[in-house]
N, C-alpha and C positions, 0 to 999 in steps of 0.2 A: 368698446361698441359703447355707442351714447345711447341715450334716452331718446334721441331723436330719429332715431331708425325710419328709413326710407324703405319702401317695399318695391320688389321689380316692376311691378305696374304703373309705379311713379315715377320712374325715372326720367321718362320723354319729358316730362313737365319741369326738371331741374337741370337742364342745360345747362352749362358754365358755372353751376354751383356745386360745392362742397357736399359730397352726402357720404353717411354710413349704412350700409346694408348687412343682411346677415339672411344666412339661409344656408342649405348644404352644396357641397359641391358636387353637383352633377355630371361636369366633366371636364376634360382637362386637355389640350392639343398644344405638346412643345415642339417648336421647331427653333431653326438656329439661331436667331434672335430676337423672336418673342414668344411668350406662352398665352393662350387662352384659358382663362378659367371661365365655367360656365355655373352660375352658383342659382340654385331654385329654392324659393320661398313657396309660402302657400300661393299666393299672387302670380306666380310665374319664371323666368327666367331672366338673367341679366348676364352679360357679358363682362368681363374683368380682363384687361390687357396688360400684361407685365411687359416690360423691353428691357433692354440693356442689362444693369448690375442687377433690377430687381427679378429679373428671371428666376435665376437658381433658387431665390426663395420660394419660389413653389414645389420644387425637385419633390420634396418630403411628404408634400399634401397628397393625400388618396380621395379618392370618389366616395361619396356619401359623409365625408367626414364636416362639422357643424362648423362655420367661421361666419368672422366679419370682417367686411372690407370696408375701407375709408378711402376718398378718391373722389375726383373730379368727373361729374358726368360730360359727356363729348357725344355731338350728333354721331349717327354713323346709321347708315340706310341698312348695312350688310348683319345689325347687330338685333337680337330680339328687340322688338319692341321700338325700336329705331335708335338706342341711344347705348352708351357704354361708358364704362367706367375705366378711366386713365389716371396713371400716377397711383396707384394704389397702394396703402398699407394695409396687409391681410394678418390678420390673428387668428389662430385656430381656437376652436372654444371646446375641444376635449381633442384625446386622443387621436390617433391617424384610426381611420374607421379601416376594420377588414372587407375584404369584398364583398359585395352583395351577393344572393345566389343566381342571380342573373345582371344582365348590364342593364341599367336604370336608364341610361341615355340614348337607346335605340330610340327610335322611334314607334315600332312595331313590338310588342310581346311575343318570344317564341317559345319561352317557358309551357311548359303544362299547368292544367289548371290544379292540379294535386301539389306541384311545388311552389305554385301561387299563393295558395291557401297553406301550405307548410311553413311559409317562409309571410306570413301577412306583415307583420309589424314592419317589415322592411319592403317587401314588393308593392306593397299599395302605395308606395310612394311614386311609384311612377305615373305619369300624367294621367295615361289611357285608365289605367286600373284604379284610382282614385276618382276619375271622372264620373265614374255612376252614382256614386255617394253623395258626389255633389249635388246630382240630380235628383237624386233619392232625398236629400235634407231638402232642396227646394220643393219639392213635391209635399212633404211632410209638412211647411210653411204655407201651403197655397192650402192647403188643407183646414189649415188653421183658419187662416184669414177668410176663407170662405164661409165656416160653419160660423164663427164669431159673426161674421155680417149678419148672416141670418138669424142672430138670437139667441146662440148654442152657449152652453158652457163646457170648458173644459174639466173632466174629472180626471182622479187618477185611485185605482182601486186596487185591491190586495189581490197578488197573485199565489197565494197559499189558499188554498179552499179548502171546505171540510166535503163537499160532495161534486161530483161531476156535471159539469155544466151542461155539456152536449149528450148525458146518457151515453151508455156503452163502456166497452175495457179500454179506451184509448186515450189513458191518462197517466201520468207520471205520479206514481205515489211514493209517500215518503212519511217518515215518522215525527210527528209534531208532536213533542215532550210527551212521547209516549201514547198519542192517539193517532189514528190514520188520518191523513191529509194528501190532499193532490196539490199539482201545478194545473193553474187556472188553463184550462181548454180556451175560454174566450172572457171578457166581462159583463157576457150576458145578462145574469141574475143583476149584478150591480148597477150595471146603466138601466135597466128598468125601474129599480129602485129608485132611481136617481131622478127618472122621470116622472114621479110623483113629488118629488121635490123643487125641478128647476124647469121641467116641461120638454126641456130639449139641450141633450149633452151627448159630448164627443171624449175619445180617450184614445191616445197612441200610446200604444205598449207592446210588452211581449207577451204570446200567447205560448203557450207548450200542447203539442200532440204527438203523443206513444204510436204513432201510426208505422209500421214496420216497411216504407216504401222508400225503394232506392231508385228514384228517379230524378230527370234534370229538373222537375218541377215542385218536387215536397221537399220540406224541413221540418224538423223536431220541434225547432222552435223559429218564430219568425216575429216582424213589428204588423201588428195589426192595427188598422185605422177605423174606428168602431164609431157610429152613431145612432143614437134613437131620440125620438121627437113622438109626444104626445097629442092629442086630442086631433089625431086624423080622420078623415075620411075614406081611407082605405089606403091601398099598398100605394099606387099613383101618386101620393102625396112623398111618400118616401122615396120615390125613383126622381121625384122632382128636383129633390133635394141631393140624392145622391149626383146628381146631373151637376149641380153647381158647385158640388166640390169637385168635379172632377175636371169641370172648365177653371176651377181655381187653380187646381194642382197643373194642369197645363200653362197657363199664362204666368206660374210663378218659375216654373222649369225655365222658359222664355226670357224673361226677368232676372233670375237670379243666376243661373247655370247655363245660359247661352253659349259660352266659350266652351265649357264641356261637353254640352250637345253639340257643337258646330265639329270638336273635335271626335268624336264617337260618330258622326253624320247622322245623327237622329233627326229622323223626321219627325215632328211634333203635330198630332194627332189634331183635328178640329173635331169639338163635341156638340155636335147638331144640338138645335134649339128641340129636336123632339128624335129622341133616341129610338130606333125602329123596335117592334117587341111581336114577338110571336108567342103563342101558348105553346105549351112543352108538347102535349098531342099535335097539333098543327105541327111542331115541328120534327117529330118522328114520323107525322105522315110525309113531312116534304121530303125528308131526307131517304123511308121507302121509296118514293116516286123517281127520286133524280138523283140519288148516291149510288148507287150497285148495291145497297146492303140495306137491312131492314130491322130498326134497332126496337122496334114496338114490342111492347113487354116487357123492356127492360126500364130499371127505376131512375134510371141516372143516363145523362149523357155521356158518352165514351169521351176522348180525346179528339178521335177522328170524326164525331160527330159536331162536335164545337168548331172544328175547322172549317167543316160543311156549314156550318151555320153562318162563321165569320164571312166566307165567301161570299154568301147567299145575301148579306146584310150588305157588303161593299159594293156587291153589282147590283142589287135592286133598290137599294136606297142610299146609295153612295155613303153611308158611314163604316167607320171602323169599330164600333161599338154597337152591342144588340142585347136589349133584353130578352128573357126565356122567363116566359112567367107559369105559374100554376104547376110545379114541380111535384109529384106525387109526394102523398104523408108519407108513403115508408120509408124516404129520403131526407126528412126533415125532422128537426127535435121537435119533441112533446108539445114544447109551447107555442110552436105555430098556428096560425090560425086556418083551419080548414075553410075550402071552399062550399058554402052550403048549396051551390047551384050544379056543382059536378063532385058527386061523392069520391072520395078517392085521391082529391087533388087538394092542392093546398093554395092559401093566398101569399105566395113567397114569389121570388126571381132569382135569378143568377144574371149578372151582367156579364158578357163575354166582351173583349178586347182582341182585336184581330186575332180571333179563332180561339182564345184562352180563357175559360173560367176565372173572373179575376173579382170578383162580389158575389157574395149573396145576403140576401135581404128579405125581409117581408113584412106582414102584419102579423103581431103578437096576441096570444089570447089575454083576455084582461078581466076576467070574472071568476072570481074563485071557486065558483062551481065547475067550470070549464077546465081548469087544469084536473082538479081530482078526478073528472071525467078520460081526461088524456093520458093521467099517469093509471088508471085504472086497467083502461084499455093496453096499455104495455108492460102491465104486468108488474109496475114499480110501486114502491111504498110511498108512500105521501110523506112520513114520518122522515126519509131519508131528505126530503126539501123543505123542511118545518117552516125555517128559517126565510126561506125563500118565497113557500106559500103564503106567509104571514102578511104581506105589503096587499095581499090581493082581498083581503079581508075587509080592508079600509080605504077601499075604492080607488081604484086606477081607471083612468082614461085609456081610450083605443089609442093602442100605440103601435109602433114598429120602427124599425133601423136596418142597419146594414153595417157590412164590414168588406173593408178593402186589405187585401194581401199586399203589405208594401212591398217587398221585394219580387213578387209576381208584377206586380205595376211597374217597377225597375227595369225587370228583364226583358219585358216586352215594349217597352218604350225603347231601350237602348239596343235591341236584338239578341241579346246576350242568349246564348243557347243552353246556358245551363245556370239555373237561379241562385247557384253558389258565388257565381263571379260577379255578382250585385249583394252580398251577405257579408258584412262584416264578422268573420269568424264563425261560420255556420255550423250549424250543428244538426247531424243527421243520424242516419243509422251509424255510422261509422266512425265518425269524428267527434270529438269530444278536446280536441286543443289544436291550434293553441288559442 
């Protein structure tokens, strides 16, 4: 193999030229007088044609063996991309590969999700299985680009912390050189601190939730796309930035992962200039009137409630997105700003996308005395949050932020029935390997 490797997607521009490609043997079809090899690389598939005395040289090649091929590019309407390699010289780059857990050359994956996950390092080579991760990567790139353009600074914060970020017991504890510590439930405390430095910050990274859920929408570790901004006039400023981020993510998927989106039949949503909003109490009243069940009195929305509101937003506003504002304080962390005009409710929101909660955000407390009062009301000791509370002694502006669950976004966008299908090596109630 030479340093002048050509990618499969470039072959159609090299007709008549000698090239070298490299990849995995995706499929081999041996006929009497000719053998066809399909070679797969990161950009797609390339067809290699062996005929005459050269054909037997492919007999020992097994599918998924890495190899390089040097030959002449010829136009072919029946080959992937409209071109193929003829008169090839083939070099195996490792020993013959053992058969994968299922046929990776078949267009549709028939293996069960547990089988796919158990053999993920190999099974994710399948074009349909890897497509979701190209869409995920494009989404993160779009998130970053949108917030960079809006004056945000990217930060990277610790994932080992000394106190629970969100309160409660759903944390993974660990021994930190003889002291108790936890895996971070979110970068919340740190991104608030950095508002006092940069005013506008964002982070993309893992968060950990020790919640014993065994559903198609929950993970013990997932990627959170977090943002926090200062000097806001209210949560509407936060929601406006979230809308910008979502538009950037959709645009980046179209631009950077269009072929993968087409392969999966993904229908990209339109992010409206004004995403419809409904207050939590009004949403519950609406559901009680029209849905056939009454959720009033519950402090949160059920999955069925979310689906109903998703249908309502699409029907009444033509939007696949919907803000639900004013969640009860009982379901919000202690740092959330309460609504002075509606006791018991918060200045916070969830964003639903196609009937699924995707984002949580809102305005935070920013005065030291308010934090002391909030912790006292919940029976928590301020000493447990000493380093966090310190920043509010030295002047913090009104601020707020949000967090997007990347895997939930990708699953909803691609239509995956289980979040694990678009999670690299998922960690859940049962899975700790591979």
